[in-house]
C-alpha positions as a Markdown table, in Angstrom:
| # | Residue | x | y | z |
|---|---|---|---|---|
| 1 | Met | -0.1 | 0.1 | 0.1 |
| 2 | Phe | 1.2 | 3.4 | -0.8 |
| 3 | Arg | 0.3 | 7.0 | 0.3 |
| 4 | Leu | -0.1 | 10.1 | -2.3 |
| 5 | Val | 0.0 | 13.2 | -0.4 |
| 6 | Glu | -1.7 | 16.5 | -1.3 |
| 7 | His | -4.5 | 14.6 | -3.1 |
| 8 | Ala | -8.1 | 13.5 | -2.0 |
| 9 | Leu | -10.4 | 10.8 | -3.4 |
| 10 | Arg | -13.2 | 12.3 | -5.5 |
| 11 | Phe | -16.0 | 10.9 | -7.4 |
| 12 | His | -16.3 | 13.9 | -9.8 |
| 13 | Lys | -16.2 | 12.5 | -13.4 |
| 14 | Trp | -19.5 | 11.6 | -14.6 |
| 15 | Ser | -19.9 | 8.7 | -17.3 |
| 16 | Arg | -22.6 | 9.3 | -20.1 |
| 17 | Lys | -22.0 | 5.8 | -21.1 |
| 18 | Asp | -23.0 | 3.8 | -17.9 |
| 19 | Gln | -24.4 | 6.7 | -15.9 |
| 20 | Ser | -21.7 | 6.3 | -13.2 |
| 21 | Ala | -19.4 | 8.4 | -11.4 |
| 22 | Lys | -15.6 | 7.7 | -11.7 |
| 23 | Cys | -13.1 | 7.9 | -9.1 |
| 24 | Asp | -10.0 | 10.2 | -9.2 |
| 25 | Ala | -7.0 | 11.1 | -6.9 |
| 26 | Leu | -7.7 | 14.9 | -7.2 |
| 27 | Phe | -4.7 | 17.2 | -6.5 |
| 28 | Thr | -5.5 | 19.6 | -3.4 |
| 29 | Gly | -2.0 | 21.1 | -2.6 |
| 30 | Asn | -3.0 | 20.5 | 1.0 |
| 31 | Pro | -0.2 | 18.5 | 2.8 |
| 32 | Glu | -2.9 | 17.1 | 5.4 |
| 33 | Asp | -4.7 | 15.4 | 2.4 |
| 34 | Phe | -3.7 | 11.9 | 1.3 |
| 35 | Val | -5.0 | 8.9 | -0.6 |
| 36 | Ile | -4.2 | 5.4 | 0.1 |
| 37 | Gly | -3.9 | 2.9 | -2.8 |
| 38 | Ala | -2.0 | 0.1 | -4.4 |
| 39 | Leu | 0.3 | 0.2 | -7.4 |
| 40 | Phe | 0.1 | -2.1 | -10.4 |
| 41 | Glu | 2.6 | -2.8 | -13.2 |
| 42 | Ile | 1.2 | -3.7 | -16.6 |
| 43 | Pro | 2.9 | -4.7 | -19.7 |
| 44 | Arg | 3.7 | -1.8 | -22.0 |
| 45 | Ser | 1.8 | -3.5 | -24.8 |
| 46 | Glu | -1.4 | -2.9 | -22.7 |
| 47 | Lys | -1.0 | 0.9 | -21.9 |
| 48 | Gly | -2.6 | 1.9 | -25.2 |
| 49 | Pro | -5.7 | -0.2 | -24.8 |
| 50 | Leu | -5.9 | 0.9 | -21.3 |
| 51 | Asp | -5.8 | 4.6 | -22.1 |
| 52 | Arg | -8.3 | 4.3 | -24.7 |
| 53 | Ala | -10.6 | 2.3 | -22.4 |
| 54 | Glu | -10.3 | 4.9 | -19.5 |
| 55 | Gly | -10.6 | 8.0 | -21.9 |
| 56 | Leu | -7.1 | 9.5 | -21.5 |
| 57 | Gly | -7.3 | 13.2 | -22.3 |
| 58 | Phe | -11.1 | 13.3 | -21.6 |
| 59 | Gly | -11.1 | 13.7 | -17.8 |
| 60 | Tyr | -8.3 | 11.4 | -17.3 |
| 61 | Asp | -4.6 | 12.7 | -17.5 |
| 62 | Glu | -1.5 | 11.1 | -17.2 |
| 63 | Lys | 1.1 | 12.6 | -14.7 |
| 64 | Arg | 4.0 | 11.4 | -12.6 |
| 65 | Val | 3.7 | 11.6 | -8.9 |
| 66 | Thr | 5.6 | 10.6 | -5.9 |
| 67 | Val | 4.2 | 8.1 | -3.4 |
| 68 | Thr | 5.4 | 6.9 | -0.1 |
| 69 | Asp | 5.0 | 3.5 | 1.8 |
| 70 | Ala | 1.7 | 3.8 | 3.6 |
| 71 | Leu | 2.8 | 1.7 | 6.4 |
| 72 | Glu | 5.7 | 4.1 | 7.2 |
| 73 | Pro | 4.9 | 6.7 | 9.9 |
| 74 | Val | 4.3 | 10.3 | 8.7 |
| 75 | Asn | 6.7 | 12.7 | 10.6 |
| 76 | Lys | 5.0 | 15.9 | 11.6 |
| 77 | Ser | 6.6 | 18.7 | 13.4 |
| 78 | Val | 4.6 | 21.2 | 15.4 |
């Protein structure tokens, strides 16, 4: 499990196709916000079909982020 800081989980993308809300890790810029999740590795050959299925460029964007181990304690100074 991994932690993505300065992001919050939001269901803010509406699908006209199946009338459902899609989930996103939305950047907030707030260091108190974080999302916990898993990372998966896929073969390079599957990236194109996945991008098309998910609608890359239409509510989904590709970006590089830094994640930390969710089991490690977060150091906060007061």
